[in-house]
C-alpha positions, 0 to 999 in steps of 0.5 A, spaced: 771 512 524 765 509 527 758 508 526 752 510 531 746 505 532 740 505 536 736 499 538 729 499 541 728 493 546 722 488 544 716 489 548 713 484 553 710 478 550 703 477 550 698 472 549 692 472 544 685 475 546 678 473 543 675 479 539 669 476 536 664 473 538 665 478 545 665 474 551 659 472 554 655 473 548 649 469 545 652 465 539 648 466 532 647 459 530 651 452 529 657 455 525 661 461 528 668 464 526 672 465 532 677 471 531 682 473 536 688 479 536 695 476 535 699 475 541 705 479 541 711 474 540 706 468 539 709 462 535 702 458 534 695 458 537 690 452 538 683 453 539 678 448 544 671 449 544 667 444 548 660 443 552 664 443 559 669 448 562 676 446 559 673 441 554 674 440 547 668 435 545 666 440 539 673 442 536 680 442 538 685 444 533 691 448 532 691 454 527 698 455 526 699 463 526 692 464 523 688 469 528 681 466 526 677 459 526 670 457 523 667 452 528 661 448 526 656 443 530 655 448 536 649 446 539 643 451 538 639 449 545 641 455 549 647 451 553 653 454 555 659 453 550 666 454 553 672 456 549 679 456 551 684 460 546 691 457 547 698 461 545 705 459 545 709 465 548 716 465 549 716 457 548 710 456 553 703 454 552 698 460 555 691 460 555 685 465 556 678 462 557 671 465 554 664 463 555 658 463 551 651 462 550 649 457 545 643 460 540 636 458 542 
């Protein structure tokens, strides 16, 4: 006697990507909720928000497996805001960078 089984191999792993606000857009105020897609095989996320590329002077915090984070205190002087979204995939931290214009 025997049993047949069929398995589907896991797809490739992928890091999270920002959904809102859209990359390159102008932010609506000093408080923004960033929302991203779930990375495939992601184990954790971390969000950095800063006033310089790769910076985190405005916000820097892990979100566990939550796919959104509210950030307050964003400058409303039209300056450029830099966001780095980190994802742990396959035990390795990977990131995507995003740039926004602060509200005027």
